[in-house]
C-alpha positions as CSV (number, residue, x, y, z in Angstrom):
1,M,-2.0,42.1,-25.9
2,E,-4.4,44.0,-23.7
3,T,-4.4,43.8,-20.0
4,K,-7.8,41.9,-20.0
5,E,-6.3,39.2,-22.2
6,I,-3.2,38.8,-20.0
7,I,-5.4,38.5,-16.9
8,M,-7.6,36.0,-18.6
9,Y,-4.6,33.8,-19.7
10,A,-3.1,34.0,-16.2
11,V,-6.4,32.9,-14.6
12,I,-6.7,30.0,-17.1
13,I,-3.1,28.9,-16.4
14,I,-3.6,29.1,-12.7
15,A,-6.8,27.1,-12.9
16,C,-5.0,24.4,-14.8
17,V,-1.9,24.2,-12.7
18,A,-3.3,24.6,-9.2
19,P,-5.1,21.2,-9.0
20,V,-2.0,19.4,-10.2
21,V,0.2,21.2,-7.6
22,W,-2.4,20.5,-4.9
23,F,-2.7,16.8,-5.7
24,A,1.1,16.4,-5.8
25,R,1.5,18.1,-2.4
26,T,-1.3,16.0,-0.8
27,A,0.1,12.7,-2.2
28,S,3.5,13.7,-0.9
29,S,2.3,14.5,2.6
30,K,0.4,11.1,2.7
31,S,3.5,9.3,1.7
32,R,5.6,11.1,4.3
33,L,3.0,10.2,7.0
34,I,3.1,6.5,6.0
35,L,7.0,6.5,6.0
36,K,7.0,8.2,9.4
37,S,4.7,5.5,10.7
38,I,7.0,2.7,9.4
39,K,10.0,4.4,10.9
40,A,8.3,4.8,14.3
41,V,7.9,1.0,14.4
42,T,11.3,-0.1,12.9
43,G,13.5,2.8,14.1
44,K,14.7,3.5,10.5
45,L,13.4,2.9,7.1
46,P,14.0,-0.8,6.1
47,A,15.6,-1.7,2.8
48,Q,12.4,-3.4,1.7
49,Y,9.3,-1.1,1.6
50,D,6.6,0.1,-0.7
51,V,4.3,3.1,-0.4
52,W,1.2,3.4,-2.6
53,T,-1.9,5.5,-2.6
54,N,-3.0,5.4,1.1
55,R,-1.0,2.5,2.2
56,G,2.6,1.2,2.8
57,M,4.3,-2.0,3.7
58,A,7.8,-2.8,4.9
59,F,9.9,-5.8,6.0
60,D,12.5,-5.2,8.7
61,A,15.0,-8.0,8.1
62,A,16.8,-7.3,11.4
63,T,13.7,-8.1,13.5
64,H,11.7,-10.1,10.9
65,R,8.7,-7.9,11.3
66,L,6.3,-6.8,8.7
67,V,4.8,-3.3,9.1
68,F,1.6,-2.5,7.2
69,V,0.2,1.1,7.3
70,N,-3.3,2.0,6.1
71,N,-4.0,5.7,5.8
72,S,-7.3,5.3,3.9
73,Q,-9.4,5.7,7.1
74,P,-9.8,8.8,9.1
75,E,-7.0,7.6,11.4
76,V,-3.8,5.9,10.5
77,I,-3.8,2.1,11.2
78,T,-0.5,0.4,11.7
79,Q,-0.2,-3.4,11.9
80,V,3.0,-5.1,13.0
81,I,3.3,-8.8,12.2
82,Q,6.1,-11.2,13.2
83,A,7.1,-12.6,9.8
84,D,8.3,-15.9,11.3
85,E,4.7,-16.7,12.4
86,V,3.4,-16.4,8.8
87,I,3.1,-20.0,7.4
88,D,1.1,-19.1,4.2
89,A,-0.2,-16.2,2.2
90,H,-2.9,-15.7,-0.4
91,V,-4.0,-12.8,-2.6
92,L,-7.8,-12.4,-2.4
93,V,-9.6,-10.4,-5.2
94,N,-13.2,-9.6,-4.3
95,G,-12.8,-12.1,-1.4
96,K,-11.8,-15.0,-3.7
97,K,-8.3,-16.5,-3.9
98,A,-6.5,-15.3,-7.1
99,A,-4.7,-17.9,-9.2
100,D,-0.9,-17.6,-8.8
101,S,-0.5,-17.7,-12.6
102,K,-2.8,-14.7,-13.1
103,K,-0.5,-11.7,-13.7
104,T,-3.1,-9.0,-14.3
105,I,-6.8,-8.5,-13.5
106,D,-9.7,-6.6,-15.1
107,P,-9.9,-3.4,-13.0
108,A,-13.5,-2.9,-14.0
109,N,-14.5,-6.0,-12.0
110,V,-12.4,-5.5,-8.9
111,N,-13.7,-4.0,-5.6
112,T,-11.1,-5.2,-3.2
113,I,-7.6,-6.8,-3.1
114,V,-6.5,-8.2,0.2
115,L,-3.3,-10.1,1.2
116,Q,-4.4,-12.9,3.6
117,L,-1.7,-14.1,5.9
118,I,-2.1,-17.4,7.6
119,C,-0.2,-17.5,10.9
120,S,0.9,-20.2,13.3
121,S,-0.1,-18.1,16.3
122,K,-3.5,-18.9,17.9
123,D,-4.0,-15.1,18.5
124,N,-3.3,-14.2,14.9
125,G,-4.6,-17.2,12.9
126,E,-5.5,-15.0,9.9
127,I,-4.5,-11.4,9.2
128,L,-6.1,-9.5,6.3
129,L,-4.1,-6.6,4.8
130,S,-6.2,-4.4,2.5
131,F,-4.1,-3.5,-0.6
132,F,-6.9,-2.0,-2.6
133,D,-10.5,-0.8,-2.0
134,V,-12.3,0.8,-5.0
135,N,-14.1,3.2,-2.7
136,S,-10.9,4.8,-1.4
137,D,-8.5,4.1,-4.3
138,G,-10.5,4.5,-7.4
139,P,-10.8,1.8,-10.1
140,F,-7.7,2.8,-12.2
141,H,-5.1,1.5,-9.7
142,A,-6.3,-2.1,-9.3
143,N,-3.6,-3.7,-11.4
144,I,-0.8,-1.8,-9.7
145,H,-2.1,-2.9,-6.3
146,Y,-2.6,-6.4,-7.5
147,Q,1.0,-6.6,-8.6
148,L,2.1,-5.2,-5.2
149,S,0.1,-7.7,-3.3
150,R,1.6,-10.5,-5.4
151,K,5.1,-9.1,-4.8
152,W,4.6,-8.9,-1.0
153,K,3.1,-12.4,-0.9
154,K,6.3,-13.7,-2.6
155,T,8.5,-11.6,-0.3
156,I,6.8,-12.9,2.8
157,L,6.9,-16.6,1.8
158,E,10.5,-16.5,0.5
159,R,12.0,-14.5,3.4
160,P,15.1,-15.9,5.1
161,V,14.4,-17.7,8.4
162,L,15.5,-15.8,11.6
163,N,18.2,-17.7,13.4
164,H,17.5,-17.9,17.2
165,A,21.1,-18.7,18.2
């Protein structure tokens, strides 16, 4: 092989590998930032948590708090919800309540997936947690985010009740 061919192959390999490495490092740093935000609220990483794309959610069983972190905006938004105040929850796809029996959705027709929490508190009657937005997440992840929203709806509604003894 001549030097020109070696240089050409090296450039091609670098051009193919560099975007993959850059994407992996960026995704990893976003995940660390979300986990750091959850830890800042709970003191440690709770046993129940999920981190996806630009968001994360955790349930702190000791204090019965839900922590939702959204990093899809220019600034990180952290919401803390007292789980005992949540009396009902719904998964909304494009603003409409999704059927509980529906296990998958057609990603081509989905713009948003939101977990709607109905609370007993007058201050927090309704809380909307954005699990998916096609503008920031891309259309290919809709089903994964839909499954996560269904999982968290179930987790929230089936949580143990905090004893106030």
